[in-house]
N, C-alpha and C positions, 0 to 999 in steps of 0.2 A: 571543528564546528561545534557550537554549544547548543543547549536545549532551546535557547531563545532564537538562534538562527534556524533551527529545525521548525519551530512554530511559525516563523516568518515565511519560510519556504512552503510549509504546509498550507498556510493561508493563501499565499500567492498562487500556488498550483491548484488550490481549491477553486479560485476564481477562473483560472484557465480551464479547469475541468467543467465548470458550469457553462462557460462560453462554448466549449466544444460540444457539450451535450445539447445545448440549445441549437447550435449549428447543425447537429445531426438530425434535428427535426426537419430541416429544410433540404438536406442533401441526400438522405437515405430515402429513396423512393420505392424500393422493392417491397416494403411492408406498409401496412395501413397506419393511420394516424394514432390509433389507440396503442398499437405495438411500439410506435416511435416514442410516445409519451411514457410508456412503461420502461423503455430502454433509457430514456432520460433520467427517470427516477432511479433505476438500477445502477446506472453509471455514477450518479452522485452518492447514493447510499453505499455502493461498493467502495468508493474512494474513502469515505469517512469511516466506515466500519473496519476496513482493513488497517488503516492507520491507528484507529483506536484500539484494535486488538493487540497489536504489537506494543503500542505505547503504554497500555495498562497491564500488560502481562507481568511486569516486574512487581507491581503492587499486589496482584493476585497471589503470586508465588512467595513473596517475601515474608508473609506472616506464617506460612507453613515451614519455612526454612529455619525458624528459630527453635524448633522443638529439640532436635538433637544434631550431632555432628554429621551423621549420614544424610539427613535431609538438607543440611547446609551445603554439603559437597555435591550431592545429587541434584539439588535445585539449582545450584550455580552452574553445573554442567548443562542442565536442561536449558537454562536461560541463554547461555552462550551458544548452544547448538541452535536454538530458535532464532537468535539474532543473526548468526552467520548464515543460516539457511535462508532467512528472509532476504538478506542482502544479495546472496548469490542468486536466489530465485528471481529477484527483481531485475538483475542484469540479464539473466536468461530469458525472462519474459519480454523484456524490451528487444533483445536481439531477435527472438522468434517472431515477435509481432511485426517488427520493421521488415525483416527479410521475407516473411510470408506475404505481407501486403505488397512488397515490391515485385516479388516473383509472380504473384497471381494477378497483378494489376488491380487489386481490390483495396484501394486507398481508404475506403470507409472504415476499415479496421483501425486506422490510426486515431479515430476519435476517442479510443479508450487508452491512449498513451499515458494519461495521468495516473491510471490505476497502479502500474508498476512503480511509479514515482512514490505513491503513497506507501507501498510495501517497503521501499527503500528507506523512506523517512521514518516510518514506524520502527523498523528493525534497527536502524542506526540510533534512534532515540533509546531503544532498549539497550543497545550496546553501550551508550554513554552512561546510562544508569548503572549498569553492571560495573563499568570501570570506575565509577565514582564511589562505590561502596567500600 
């Protein structure tokens, strides 16, 4: 998968996340309308902020890695660790989210299914940048 594919998936899942967050306004009845609107905003901001964090992490750390050899090795290790942790965390998050919602019959939790997808896409984007250096 290339960076262009990741951007395409990010955009498509962003639309799905928007649709799911709008649908959550109508299906979650336990809370008031103001809380549902805040949840809609948080769902969409969370999706974009998490992806942007992982996607831009390489740029933040890359200028610090040029100072000396220790920073280059340590920064490379840190970036690889963050990327692998993000990928594993996204799979764990999806597993826990689906199993928890199925066992508790609380299917409203599935409205946030796109958030772990953004974690995966951002972490995998970071992994691609590390491998291309």
